[in-house]
MITOR-188673 format. One record per residue: residue in three letters; x, y, z of N, C-alpha, C in turn. Coordinates in pm, 1 decimal, padded with zeros to 6 digits. Example, Ala and Ser with C-alpha at 12.3 -4.5 7.8 and 13.67 -1.06 7.14 Angstrom:
["ala"; [01319.0; -00569.0; 00780.0]; [01230.0; -00450.0; 00780.0]; [01320.0; -00330.0; 00780.0]]
["ser"; [01285.0; -00225.0; 00708.0]; [01367.0; -00106.0; 00714.0]; [01290.0; 00003.0; 00787.0]]
END
This chain:
["unk"; [08278.8; 08734.1; 10621.0]; [08332.9; 08811.9; 10467.3]; [08393.0; 08949.7; 10510.9]]
["unk"; [08297.3; 09047.9; 10648.8]; [08323.7; 09123.7; 10744.4]; [08473.3; 09059.0; 10800.4]]
["unk"; [08427.7; 08971.4; 10826.2]; [08581.7; 08948.0; 10916.1]; [08716.8; 08943.6; 10839.8]]
["unk"; [08703.6; 08861.8; 10707.0]; [08772.8; 08872.5; 10643.2]; [08849.8; 09045.5; 10611.4]]
["unk"; [08745.2; 09106.9; 10562.6]; [08797.9; 09231.9; 10486.1]; [08846.8; 09330.7; 10594.5]]
["unk"; [08771.4; 09322.5; 10750.9]; [08830.6; 09379.0; 10854.3]; [08995.1; 09340.1; 10887.8]]
["unk"; [09048.8; 09227.8; 10923.4]; [09167.8; 09153.7; 10917.7]; [09288.4; 09203.3; 10802.2]]
["unk"; [09255.1; 09236.2; 10665.6]; [09305.2; 09271.3; 10573.9]; [09306.6; 09454.6; 10616.7]]
["unk"; [09243.3; 09508.4; 10599.0]; [09277.8; 09591.6; 10644.8]; [09392.2; 09654.8; 10773.4]]
["unk"; [09314.1; 09592.2; 10857.2]; [09401.4; 09551.5; 10971.9]; [09554.8; 09529.2; 10969.3]]
["unk"; [09566.0; 09427.6; 10857.9]; [09722.2; 09403.7; 10862.1]; [09786.0; 09473.9; 10807.4]]
["unk"; [09731.1; 09536.7; 10675.8]; [09779.0; 09657.5; 10569.5]; [09815.1; 09739.2; 10690.7]]
["unk"; [09720.2; 09816.0; 10769.3]; [09745.4; 09877.4; 10859.0]; [09881.1; 09888.8; 10967.1]]
["unk"; [09920.4; 09796.0; 11017.3]; [09979.0; 09737.4; 11108.8]; [10119.5; 09756.5; 11010.6]]
["unk"; [10068.7; 09675.4; 10916.7]; [10225.1; 09696.4; 10811.1]; [10308.2; 09804.5; 10776.9]]
["unk"; [10205.5; 09915.3; 10726.4]; [10212.4; 10068.5; 10753.8]; [10303.4; 10124.3; 10822.5]]
["unk"; [10249.7; 10072.8; 10952.3]; [10313.4; 10132.3; 11096.1]; [10477.7; 10062.9; 11095.3]]
["unk"; [10498.6; 09958.5; 11064.0]; [10587.8; 09956.9; 11066.3]; [10694.2; 09875.8; 10979.8]]
["unk"; [10687.5; 10049.3; 10863.8]; [10766.5; 10019.1; 10819.4]; [10914.0; 10120.5; 10849.4]]
["unk"; [11044.8; 10110.8; 10853.8]; [11126.7; 10145.8; 10925.9]; [11132.9; 10314.9; 10853.6]]
["unk"; [11183.7; 10352.7; 10942.4]; [11190.2; 10551.4; 10918.1]; [11343.1; 10595.6; 10917.1]]
["unk"; [11431.7; 10556.7; 10839.5]; [11540.4; 10600.2; 10864.1]; [11637.0; 10741.3; 10823.5]]
["unk"; [11732.3; 10699.6; 10822.1]; [11839.0; 10784.6; 10791.0]; [11844.8; 10786.6; 10565.3]]
["unk"; [11779.8; 10673.4; 10563.8]; [11819.7; 10619.1; 10428.3]; [11690.2; 10750.2; 10354.4]]
["unk"; [11596.8; 10804.7; 10373.4]; [11453.1; 10867.8; 10352.2]; [11552.5; 10982.8; 10324.2]]
["unk"; [11661.8; 11055.5; 10409.8]; [11760.1; 11206.4; 10385.6]; [11818.5; 11159.7; 10260.0]]
["unk"; [11894.0; 11052.4; 10258.7]; [11961.1; 11012.8; 10169.8]; [11872.0; 11063.3; 10001.1]]
["unk"; [11778.9; 10952.2; 10015.8]; [11709.9; 10947.3; 09901.2]; [11668.4; 11101.6; 09883.9]]
["unk"; [11606.8; 11184.1; 09937.4]; [11515.5; 11324.7; 09956.6]; [11660.1; 11449.2; 09907.1]]
["unk"; [11785.8; 11436.8; 09944.9]; [11912.0; 11479.5; 09916.0]; [11927.9; 11476.1; 09769.5]]
["unk"; [11941.1; 11296.7; 09683.2]; [11919.2; 11302.4; 09611.8]; [11871.7; 11343.6; 09506.7]]
["unk"; [11699.5; 11349.7; 09503.6]; [11665.8; 11358.6; 09448.4]; [11649.7; 11539.3; 09415.4]]
["unk"; [11683.7; 11623.2; 09534.1]; [11700.1; 11724.6; 09496.1]; [11765.9; 11789.0; 09444.6]]
["unk"; [11949.4; 11735.8; 09460.4]; [12026.5; 11775.2; 09418.8]; [12028.8; 11789.2; 09254.8]]
["unk"; [11970.4; 11611.3; 09222.1]; [11999.7; 11594.6; 09054.7]; [11802.4; 11644.3; 09002.1]]
["unk"; [11745.4; 11673.9; 09076.0]; [11666.3; 11726.4; 08961.6]; [11654.6; 11873.1; 09011.5]]
["unk"; [11651.8; 11913.0; 09085.7]; [11610.0; 12085.1; 09141.5]; [11750.5; 12191.5; 09126.6]]
["unk"; [11850.5; 12124.3; 09119.4]; [11927.4; 12198.9; 09179.7]; [12005.0; 12137.9; 09002.3]]
["unk"; [12031.6; 12087.6; 08962.1]; [12128.5; 12013.0; 08832.7]; [11990.2; 11995.6; 08704.9]]
["unk"; [11882.8; 11980.7; 08720.2]; [11787.9; 12004.6; 08637.8]; [11743.9; 11851.3; 08555.8]]
["unk"; [11808.8; 11789.8; 08603.0]; [11763.7; 11631.7; 08575.5]; [11604.0; 11613.8; 08613.4]]
["unk"; [11593.3; 11472.4; 08608.2]; [11433.0; 11432.5; 08661.0]; [11458.2; 11267.0; 08711.9]]
["unk"; [11309.2; 11271.3; 08783.3]; [11334.7; 11125.3; 08836.3]; [11277.4; 11048.5; 08722.4]]
["unk"; [11389.7; 10880.0; 08744.0]; [11302.2; 10775.2; 08636.8]; [11289.1; 10701.9; 08718.1]]
["unk"; [11169.6; 10636.2; 08737.6]; [11117.9; 10534.7; 08819.5]; [11093.9; 10422.9; 08702.3]]
["unk"; [11109.8; 10307.7; 08840.9]; [11067.4; 10210.2; 08714.3]; [11034.2; 10045.5; 08812.6]]
["unk"; [10966.7; 09992.8; 08773.8]; [10910.3; 09852.4; 08833.9]; [10878.1; 09695.8; 08755.0]]
["unk"; [10941.0; 09553.4; 08759.7]; [10782.4; 09520.0; 08691.4]; [10662.4; 09493.3; 08755.1]]
["unk"; [10576.8; 09416.0; 08669.6]; [10477.7; 09400.3; 08678.8]; [10374.4; 09532.2; 08888.5]]
["unk"; [10360.7; 09452.6; 08943.9]; [10295.2; 09522.2; 09001.6]; [10376.7; 09634.1; 09099.7]]
["unk"; [10488.2; 09590.4; 09074.4]; [10564.7; 09688.6; 09139.1]; [10556.5; 09819.3; 08994.3]]
["unk"; [10578.8; 09787.5; 08881.3]; [10643.8; 09904.2; 08817.5]; [10441.0; 09958.7; 08809.6]]
["unk"; [10376.7; 09901.7; 08866.6]; [10222.2; 10039.4; 08887.0]; [10275.6; 10045.2; 08947.1]]
["unk"; [10301.4; 10091.1; 09096.9]; [10372.1; 10155.9; 09207.9]; [10481.1; 10242.3; 09108.6]]
["unk"; [10508.8; 10197.8; 09051.9]; [10644.0; 10345.4; 09039.0]; [10576.5; 10457.2; 08917.1]]
["unk"; [10489.8; 10385.3; 08900.0]; [10444.8; 10464.5; 08766.8]; [10331.1; 10577.2; 08800.6]]
["unk"; [10262.9; 10508.1; 08920.0]; [10143.6; 10619.0; 09028.6]; [10268.6; 10731.7; 09102.7]]
["unk"; [10395.3; 10688.5; 09131.1]; [10500.2; 10746.0; 09208.2]; [10535.4; 10870.2; 09090.5]]
["unk"; [10541.8; 10827.2; 08982.9]; [10604.4; 10943.2; 08924.1]; [10517.5; 11048.9; 08871.5]]
["unk"; [10397.0; 11039.8; 08825.4]; [10318.9; 11083.9; 08821.0]; [10289.3; 11172.2; 08866.3]]
["unk"; [10259.4; 11155.2; 09006.3]; [10254.0; 11240.1; 09158.6]; [10349.5; 11333.5; 09129.9]]
["unk"; [10481.7; 11275.4; 09161.4]; [10595.9; 11384.9; 09184.7]; [10577.4; 11452.9; 09050.8]]
["unk"; [10555.0; 11439.4; 08977.0]; [10552.4; 11539.8; 08847.9]; [10429.8; 11670.1; 08854.6]]
["unk"; [10328.0; 11632.3; 08952.6]; [10227.5; 11693.4; 08962.9]; [10256.8; 11776.0; 09112.4]]
["unk"; [10356.8; 11754.8; 09150.2]; [10376.9; 11848.3; 09269.0]; [10541.0; 11880.1; 09251.1]]
["unk"; [10574.7; 11920.7; 09102.6]; [10671.5; 11967.2; 09093.9]; [10790.7; 11939.9; 09107.7]]
["unk"; [10819.7; 11785.2; 09101.5]; [10953.3; 11739.6; 09119.3]; [10926.1; 11616.7; 08921.0]]
["unk"; [10998.4; 11670.6; 08850.3]; [10925.5; 11629.1; 08717.1]; [11044.7; 11472.5; 08714.4]]
["unk"; [10914.7; 11384.4; 08696.5]; [10972.1; 11262.5; 08736.2]; [10895.6; 11162.8; 08583.1]]
["unk"; [10912.2; 11032.9; 08518.1]; [10854.2; 10976.8; 08429.6]; [10891.9; 10838.5; 08474.3]]
["unk"; [10775.9; 10762.8; 08377.0]; [10801.4; 10611.1; 08461.3]; [10855.3; 10513.0; 08329.1]]
["unk"; [10986.8; 10428.8; 08310.0]; [11072.7; 10384.7; 08257.2]; [11003.5; 10262.5; 08272.5]]
["unk"; [10963.0; 10178.4; 08180.3]; [10964.0; 09998.0; 08190.2]; [11047.7; 09959.7; 08166.6]]
["unk"; [11133.9; 09886.5; 08256.7]; [11269.4; 09826.3; 08251.1]; [11272.9; 09700.5; 08127.7]]
["unk"; [11159.9; 09621.9; 08022.1]; [11190.5; 09550.7; 07925.5]; [11139.6; 09694.9; 07848.5]]
["unk"; [11104.5; 09733.5; 07786.5]; [11083.3; 09853.4; 07702.9]; [11247.1; 09949.6; 07699.2]]
["unk"; [11283.2; 09959.2; 07846.3]; [11410.8; 10003.8; 07772.5]; [11565.3; 09943.3; 07730.8]]
["unk"; [11508.7; 09808.1; 07717.7]; [11585.8; 09715.2; 07573.1]; [11574.7; 09738.0; 07499.3]]
["unk"; [11484.4; 09837.6; 07466.6]; [11395.4; 09806.5; 07289.5]; [11419.8; 09962.2; 07272.2]]
["unk"; [11486.7; 10042.5; 07275.3]; [11529.0; 10182.3; 07227.8]; [11489.5; 10314.5; 07350.2]]
["unk"; [11391.6; 10289.8; 07474.8]; [11338.8; 10377.1; 07572.3]; [11426.3; 10393.9; 07673.4]]
["unk"; [11521.3; 10336.9; 07695.1]; [11669.0; 10320.1; 07770.4]; [11689.6; 10536.3; 07756.1]]
["unk"; [11709.6; 10562.5; 07617.2]; [11710.5; 10704.1; 07618.9]; [11623.1; 10799.9; 07658.3]]
["unk"; [11532.5; 10771.9; 07718.3]; [11513.3; 10891.3; 07824.4]; [11571.3; 10908.0; 07905.9]]
["unk"; [11667.6; 10877.1; 07951.0]; [11789.6; 10834.1; 08072.9]; [11935.6; 10969.8; 07998.2]]
["unk"; [11849.5; 11108.4; 08090.4]; [11984.7; 11198.2; 08071.8]; [12101.3; 11209.0; 08163.6]]
["unk"; [12214.4; 11284.9; 08129.0]; [12298.3; 11257.1; 08239.7]; [12289.3; 11307.5; 08431.7]]
["unk"; [12215.0; 11373.8; 08468.7]; [12166.9; 11493.3; 08604.7]; [12016.3; 11385.6; 08665.3]]
["unk"; [11979.2; 11314.0; 08551.8]; [11855.1; 11194.2; 08615.5]; [11880.3; 11116.3; 08807.0]]
["unk"; [11790.3; 11047.1; 08811.5]; [11808.0; 10981.7; 08928.2]; [11736.4; 10863.0; 08915.3]]
["unk"; [11807.7; 10715.5; 08925.6]; [11645.9; 10616.1; 08919.7]; [11603.4; 10545.2; 09077.1]]
["unk"; [11481.0; 10567.3; 09082.1]; [11386.3; 10502.1; 09172.8]; [11348.6; 10368.9; 09124.0]]
["unk"; [11405.3; 10236.9; 09219.7]; [11354.2; 10181.7; 09148.3]; [11337.0; 10075.7; 09235.7]]
["unk"; [11248.9; 09962.0; 09202.8]; [11116.6; 09927.1; 09289.7]; [11133.5; 09790.6; 09288.2]]
["unk"; [11139.6; 09684.1; 09338.0]; [11105.0; 09572.3; 09335.3]; [11124.2; 09490.1; 09472.2]]
["unk"; [11028.9; 09420.0; 09539.0]; [10986.9; 09332.9; 09638.0]; [11105.8; 09273.0; 09655.5]]
["unk"; [11161.3; 09175.2; 09571.5]; [11260.6; 09066.1; 09632.4]; [11374.6; 09144.2; 09618.8]]
["unk"; [11383.7; 09263.7; 09553.4]; [11534.3; 09294.6; 09511.5]; [11660.0; 09236.7; 09469.5]]
["unk"; [11520.3; 09151.4; 09336.3]; [11642.5; 09110.7; 09250.7]; [11587.5; 09041.1; 09123.2]]
["unk"; [11483.9; 09153.5; 09080.5]; [11433.0; 09113.8; 08972.2]; [11501.1; 09166.8; 08866.2]]
["unk"; [11504.7; 09038.1; 08776.6]; [11606.5; 09016.9; 08636.9]; [11616.7; 09177.8; 08611.5]]
["unk"; [11523.3; 09199.4; 08535.0]; [11433.3; 09328.6; 08421.0]; [11552.2; 09421.4; 08508.9]]
["unk"; [11493.8; 09443.9; 08648.0]; [11569.6; 09590.9; 08698.5]; [11725.0; 09582.4; 08718.0]]
["unk"; [11733.1; 09495.2; 08750.7]; [11943.7; 09442.2; 08782.9]; [11953.3; 09464.8; 08589.6]]
["unk"; [11943.7; 09432.9; 08511.8]; [11967.8; 09462.6; 08353.5]; [11955.8; 09632.5; 08339.2]]
["unk"; [11851.8; 09634.5; 08419.0]; [11839.2; 09827.6; 08354.1]; [11924.3; 09890.6; 08417.8]]
["unk"; [11984.2; 09840.7; 08573.6]; [12086.2; 09960.3; 08629.6]; [12229.1; 09923.1; 08510.9]]
["unk"; [12237.8; 09819.6; 08484.8]; [12345.7; 09792.1; 08393.6]; [12337.0; 09834.0; 08282.9]]
["unk"; [12227.7; 09867.5; 08219.7]; [12251.6; 09958.3; 08073.6]; [12219.0; 10093.9; 08096.4]]
["unk"; [12150.1; 10135.4; 08263.8]; [12149.4; 10244.0; 08272.1]; [12303.1; 10335.1; 08285.2]]
["unk"; [12376.6; 10254.3; 08353.6]; [12528.5; 10263.3; 08370.7]; [12649.3; 10248.0; 08274.7]]
["unk"; [12559.2; 10179.2; 08135.0]; [12701.5; 10226.8; 08048.0]; [12652.3; 10321.0; 07985.9]]
["unk"; [12517.1; 10435.5; 08020.7]; [12516.8; 10545.9; 07996.7]; [12605.9; 10639.4; 08023.7]]
["unk"; [12532.9; 10702.2; 08137.4]; [12609.0; 10741.9; 08286.9]; [12644.4; 10695.8; 08405.2]]
["unk"; [12779.5; 10672.8; 08403.5]; [12808.2; 10571.4; 08481.5]; [12813.7; 10617.1; 08616.2]]
["unk"; [12786.8; 10712.1; 08642.5]; [12769.4; 10781.9; 08810.5]; [12626.8; 10764.6; 08835.7]]
["unk"; [12497.4; 10755.8; 08746.3]; [12380.5; 10758.9; 08814.1]; [12330.5; 10724.0; 08927.0]]
["unk"; [12291.8; 10794.9; 09020.9]; [12247.6; 10739.1; 09104.0]; [12125.4; 10652.0; 09153.2]]
["unk"; [12097.2; 10538.2; 09235.1]; [12046.1; 10450.1; 09269.6]; [11961.9; 10468.1; 09362.1]]
["unk"; [11795.8; 10528.2; 09362.1]; [11733.5; 10515.4; 09513.0]; [11659.6; 10399.5; 09481.7]]
["unk"; [11622.2; 10266.7; 09590.1]; [11584.1; 10179.2; 09558.9]; [11471.9; 10183.5; 09656.2]]
["unk"; [11345.4; 10090.0; 09616.2]; [11240.0; 10066.4; 09748.3]; [11223.9; 09944.5; 09737.4]]
["unk"; [11233.0; 09863.5; 09849.5]; [11245.7; 09677.4; 09818.9]; [11239.6; 09613.0; 09966.0]]
["unk"; [11181.9; 09518.3; 09968.0]; [11109.3; 09424.9; 10075.1]; [11281.0; 09319.8; 10102.5]]
["unk"; [11387.3; 09310.2; 10079.8]; [11510.1; 09264.1; 10087.6]; [11593.0; 09327.8; 10090.1]]
["unk"; [11679.1; 09388.8; 10208.0]; [11757.8; 09452.8; 10230.0]; [11960.2; 09376.7; 10213.7]]
["unk"; [11898.5; 09281.0; 10131.5]; [12041.0; 09188.2; 10146.3]; [12009.0; 09194.8; 10018.4]]
["unk"; [11940.8; 09176.5; 09886.5]; [11946.5; 09193.2; 09824.5]; [12071.7; 09254.0; 09699.5]]
["unk"; [12058.6; 09244.2; 09576.2]; [12202.0; 09256.2; 09519.4]; [12148.9; 09453.6; 09455.9]]
["unk"; [11964.4; 09458.4; 09481.7]; [11961.8; 09596.0; 09444.8]; [12005.0; 09682.7; 09559.5]]
["unk"; [12001.8; 09620.8; 09702.9]; [12032.9; 09684.0; 09808.5]; [12176.5; 09723.4; 09782.6]]
["unk"; [12241.4; 09625.5; 09795.3]; [12379.1; 09653.1; 09807.6]; [12452.5; 09753.9; 09673.9]]
["unk"; [12367.0; 09782.3; 09523.6]; [12365.9; 09883.7; 09465.4]; [12370.7; 10049.4; 09468.4]]
["unk"; [12221.6; 10048.7; 09566.5]; [12147.2; 10157.6; 09598.2]; [12255.7; 10288.2; 09688.6]]
["unk"; [12215.1; 10357.3; 09608.7]; [12295.6; 10480.9; 09648.7]; [12191.1; 10532.1; 09801.2]]
["unk"; [12070.0; 10492.3; 09818.8]; [11973.3; 10526.2; 09894.2]; [11857.2; 10405.0; 09899.5]]
["unk"; [11854.4; 10342.8; 10026.8]; [11797.6; 10208.7; 10035.4]; [11637.1; 10221.8; 10089.2]]
["unk"; [11543.2; 10237.2; 10082.3]; [11414.5; 10235.4; 10139.0]; [11385.0; 10068.4; 10184.3]]
["unk"; [11383.4; 10060.3; 10303.0]; [11296.8; 09908.3; 10324.2]; [11172.4; 09939.6; 10391.1]]
["unk"; [11071.8; 09843.9; 10279.0]; [10972.2; 09799.0; 10320.6]; [10903.9; 09739.7; 10427.5]]
["unk"; [11034.7; 09678.9; 10507.0]; [10927.7; 09582.2; 10647.1]; [10937.9; 09437.7; 10614.7]]
["unk"; [10905.7; 09423.4; 10447.2]; [10909.7; 09270.5; 10454.1]; [10762.6; 09204.9; 10476.0]]
["unk"; [10673.7; 09304.6; 10469.5]; [10522.2; 09282.8; 10578.8]; [10497.3; 09097.4; 10446.6]]
["unk"; [10423.7; 09038.1; 10542.7]; [10346.9; 08938.4; 10501.5]; [10232.0; 08959.7; 10371.1]]
["unk"; [10199.2; 08901.1; 10317.8]; [10105.3; 08936.7; 10225.1]; [09939.9; 08903.9; 10239.7]]
["unk"; [09872.2; 08956.9; 10223.1]; [09717.1; 08955.7; 10292.9]; [09674.6; 08856.2; 10217.8]]
["unk"; [09751.3; 08804.2; 10060.3]; [09670.3; 08717.2; 09962.3]; [09636.2; 08587.4; 10091.6]]
["unk"; [09539.7; 08502.7; 10029.5]; [09561.9; 08372.3; 10134.2]; [09649.5; 08265.2; 10070.0]]
["unk"; [09716.4; 08307.9; 10006.6]; [09810.3; 08216.7; 09953.2]; [09952.2; 08262.5; 09950.6]]
["unk"; [10006.4; 08382.5; 10003.1]; [10109.6; 08467.2; 10055.5]; [10187.8; 08485.6; 09912.7]]
["unk"; [10081.8; 08512.5; 09780.7]; [10206.8; 08516.6; 09669.1]; [10157.4; 08628.7; 09650.7]]
["unk"; [10018.8; 08681.4; 09602.8]; [09990.3; 08818.3; 09501.0]; [10049.0; 08934.0; 09566.5]]
["unk"; [10132.7; 09046.4; 09530.2]; [10166.7; 09182.0; 09548.6]; [10010.4; 09170.9; 09639.9]]
["unk"; [10043.1; 09254.6; 09733.5]; [09934.9; 09325.6; 09783.2]; [09977.4; 09394.7; 09926.0]]
["unk"; [10008.4; 09342.9; 10049.6]; [10050.6; 09407.5; 10139.2]; [10201.1; 09469.0; 10114.9]]
["unk"; [10277.2; 09451.4; 10014.1]; [10409.2; 09481.0; 09987.2]; [10415.6; 09625.2; 09922.1]]
["unk"; [10291.0; 09629.8; 09844.0]; [10274.1; 09718.2; 09723.9]; [10240.8; 09829.1; 09778.5]]
["unk"; [10126.3; 09779.5; 09869.2]; [10082.6; 09868.2; 10017.4]; [10185.2; 10016.3; 10067.1]]
["unk"; [10244.3; 09937.3; 10130.2]; [10382.5; 09972.5; 10199.1]; [10494.0; 10012.6; 10066.0]]
["unk"; [10507.9; 10031.8; 09965.1]; [10599.2; 10053.6; 09877.4]; [10525.1; 10190.7; 09821.7]]
["unk"; [10373.2; 10235.3; 09796.0]; [10272.2; 10304.8; 09809.7]; [10317.1; 10398.4; 09876.4]]
["unk"; [10300.2; 10399.0; 10051.7]; [10306.1; 10471.9; 10136.3]; [10429.7; 10530.2; 10091.5]]
["unk"; [10591.8; 10460.2; 10100.3]; [10662.0; 10523.0; 10096.1]; [10653.7; 10603.2; 10001.9]]
["unk"; [10638.7; 10613.6; 09863.1]; [10664.2; 10672.5; 09795.5]; [10574.8; 10820.0; 09811.5]]
["unk"; [10485.1; 10799.9; 09871.6]; [10403.9; 10920.1; 09930.3]; [10503.4; 10964.5; 10021.8]]
["unk"; [10525.9; 10913.0; 10099.2]; [10622.4; 11011.9; 10167.7]; [10721.0; 11081.0; 10175.0]]
["unk"; [10794.7; 11007.7; 10042.0]; [10907.0; 11119.3; 09929.9]; [10798.0; 11260.9; 09842.5]]
["unk"; [10727.4; 11225.6; 09853.5]; [10629.2; 11347.6; 09735.9]; [10576.5; 11463.1; 09881.7]]
["unk"; [10527.6; 11385.1; 09974.9]; [10527.5; 11495.3; 10017.4]; [10606.4; 11576.6; 10113.9]]
["unk"; [10740.8; 11505.3; 10186.5]; [10875.1; 11526.3; 10198.5]; [10906.2; 11624.3; 10070.3]]
["unk"; [10967.3; 11619.4; 09976.7]; [10996.9; 11698.7; 09845.1]; [10907.3; 11817.7; 09828.4]]
["unk"; [10769.8; 11804.5; 09840.5]; [10670.3; 11912.5; 09878.3]; [10713.0; 12079.4; 09980.0]]
["unk"; [10707.1; 11970.8; 10016.5]; [10811.9; 12088.2; 10135.6]; [10893.2; 12089.9; 10160.9]]
["unk"; [11007.6; 12043.1; 10100.0]; [11137.3; 12102.6; 10124.4]; [11119.7; 12241.1; 09955.9]]
["unk"; [11054.7; 12191.4; 09863.5]; [11080.4; 12287.5; 09774.5]; [10997.1; 12415.5; 09782.6]]
["unk"; [10908.7; 12425.0; 09876.5]; [10855.6; 12511.8; 09929.7]; [10693.1; 12499.2; 09828.2]]
["unk"; [10605.8; 12412.6; 09725.7]; [10525.0; 12378.5; 09655.9]; [10370.3; 12395.1; 09711.5]]
["unk"; [10338.7; 12512.4; 09590.7]; [10215.4; 12579.8; 09698.1]; [10113.1; 12529.2; 09560.6]]
["unk"; [09986.5; 12629.8; 09578.7]; [09878.4; 12554.3; 09517.0]; [09895.1; 12652.1; 09365.0]]
["unk"; [09937.2; 12794.8; 09401.0]; [09961.6; 12794.4; 09297.4]; [10034.8; 12706.8; 09198.0]]
["unk"; [10148.2; 12697.9; 09246.4]; [10264.7; 12591.4; 09151.0]; [10159.4; 12524.6; 09102.8]]
["unk"; [10069.4; 12421.0; 09218.2]; [09954.2; 12275.8; 09163.3]; [09897.1; 12328.5; 09073.4]]
["unk"; [09811.9; 12418.4; 09055.7]; [09703.5; 12509.2; 08991.3]; [09782.5; 12480.3; 08794.3]]
["unk"; [09913.3; 12535.6; 08808.7]; [10007.6; 12512.0; 08682.6]; [10030.0; 12439.6; 08627.0]]
["unk"; [10038.6; 12300.3; 08708.0]; [10021.0; 12150.5; 08669.3]; [09914.8; 12123.8; 08649.0]]
["unk"; [09828.0; 12125.5; 08748.0]; [09680.8; 12067.8; 08682.9]; [09586.3; 12139.8; 08678.1]]
["unk"; [09582.5; 12178.9; 08506.2]; [09414.0; 12254.8; 08511.1]; [09298.2; 12180.5; 08488.5]]
["unk"; [09314.3; 12047.8; 08443.2]; [09155.6; 11987.0; 08451.3]; [09087.1; 11895.9; 08584.9]]
["unk"; [08965.1; 11913.8; 08572.7]; [08921.9; 11834.9; 08683.4]; [08902.9; 11949.6; 08766.3]]
["unk"; [08800.5; 11838.8; 08904.4]; [08832.7; 11897.1; 09033.7]; [08943.6; 11936.5; 09088.7]]
["unk"; [09031.8; 11867.6; 09058.7]; [09177.4; 11919.8; 09149.8]; [09173.7; 12070.5; 09118.4]]
["unk"; [09153.3; 12073.6; 08959.8]; [09228.2; 12175.8; 08871.0]; [09141.1; 12290.7; 08946.4]]
["unk"; [08994.1; 12279.4; 08936.3]; [08931.4; 12334.9; 08972.2]; [08943.6; 12419.7; 09141.7]]
["unk"; [08971.5; 12322.4; 09229.0]; [09005.7; 12353.6; 09379.3]; [09119.3; 12441.1; 09410.8]]
["unk"; [09267.8; 12375.6; 09347.1]; [09386.2; 12473.0; 09339.9]; [09354.1; 12567.0; 09302.5]]
["unk"; [09316.3; 12665.5; 09179.8]; [09309.1; 12780.3; 09117.5]; [09247.5; 12831.4; 09257.4]]
["unk"; [09131.1; 12794.0; 09309.1]; [09009.8; 12851.4; 09439.2]; [09156.2; 12870.1; 09559.1]]
["unk"; [09211.5; 12753.0; 09573.9]; [09317.7; 12783.7; 09679.6]; [09434.9; 12915.7; 09644.0]]
["unk"; [09374.8; 12876.2; 09506.0]; [09541.5; 13043.4; 09501.6]; [09469.6; 13160.7; 09456.5]]
["unk"; [09337.5; 13159.4; 09417.6]; [09286.6; 13305.9; 09462.9]; [09235.0; 13368.4; 09560.0]]
["unk"; [09237.1; 13252.2; 09688.1]; [09200.0; 13290.1; 09825.1]; [09367.5; 13328.9; 09879.2]]
["unk"; [09463.3; 13242.3; 09851.4]; [09572.0; 13270.6; 09890.1]; [09637.5; 13441.4; 09842.4]]
["unk"; [09569.3; 13498.5; 09751.2]; [09624.2; 13629.6; 09647.3]; [09553.4; 13735.5; 09718.5]]
["unk"; [09434.6; 13728.6; 09783.9]; [09356.8; 13811.5; 09841.0]; [09350.9; 13861.8; 09995.7]]
END
């Protein structure tokens, strides 16, 4: 069992190290900065299934670090929730296959509202339909899943999470996000206490 667990950790760490770091990251960050921080829109993240859970995590992390973001379930978007999208927003779409039906439908539906809404896509398929529609395409490297069946999203969702973290950290640096800023958005729990303590120390 220890050998199996070690193999999983090593395989996932290797997949992370092979994520291609390209100029598409700069494109994605420029889009988010211009739409959210300059034009006062927000980031709308979406994905189905496990990818949707990663999208939700990325949205909440962005929000707590100074970049307003929400999660939009692609199925719910077809039943009224599409109305959360506003003129200056940007869509962050996650699909390992790059051809998830509900996400492709969300692209079409959002374009009916605002035809020029930009798309940032995280995917393991550089030849997929989503990649072709993207204004910025962030490739996971399409790693093999550690699942013994090769089916369960595992390694792929790890790389998606890391890409999301990279975007968040880079944007925090770009906007000069401080512990004081963090404390204003995260009052409760240990992190709220720690951020307030850091703010006090920085003001002394």
